[in-house]
C-alpha positions, 0 to 999 in steps of 0.5 A: 744350768740356770736355763734348765732350772727355769724350764723345769719350773715352767714345766712344773707350772704346766703340770699344775695347770692341768690339775683341777684341784689347784687354784692356778689363779693364785700361784706364787714363787718362793725362793730361799737362798739360791732360790731367792737369787733365781727369784730375779729370773723365774718371775721375770719369764713366768707370767703365770705367777702372781707374787714372789717371796725371796728369803736371804737372797740377793745379787751374786758376788761374781759376774755371770754370763748375760743369759744367766745374769740377774741384772738383766731380768730384775727390771722385768719382775713386775709382780708383788715381791717380799724380800726377807734378809739379814743385815749382817749376811756375808753371802749376800751383803745388804748394801752391795747385793740385797739393796741393789737387787731390791731397787732394780726390781720392776715391781711398783714401789707400793708392791715391793716390800723388804724386811731386814733383820739384825741377823746374818744368813738367816731370818728368824723363823717366827718372823718369816712365817708372820711376814710371808702369811701377811704378804700372801693374805694381802695379795692372794686373799686369806685362806678360808 
């Protein structure tokens, strides 16, 4: 399934590239929960993305086959990344799944950012909006 999802994502980008009303120079990835886990794989293989935003994600708690294992892709993610996570998340415990995910990213230290909140498996909406908009303004330019 992971292979199919990655291909579907790339096909969606292919379609967007045909649209004159889409600024294809400023495409980014946004993943929430499961989508944040895929943020280890999709930005590693889709070179048309400029930034990646991952909300409440991390490494899986179980082992995966090599071609779907996030560990094999994280060092190949080199675009700017913003991660937003809860400190007390039981689905993605900070010390064992979030921190290693973040540290294994191939992105330069100056371009990878993590915000950890005193929450569980969610991020306060107002904080998420503020952080995401600031990140996008910084890396993609402000909306005019």
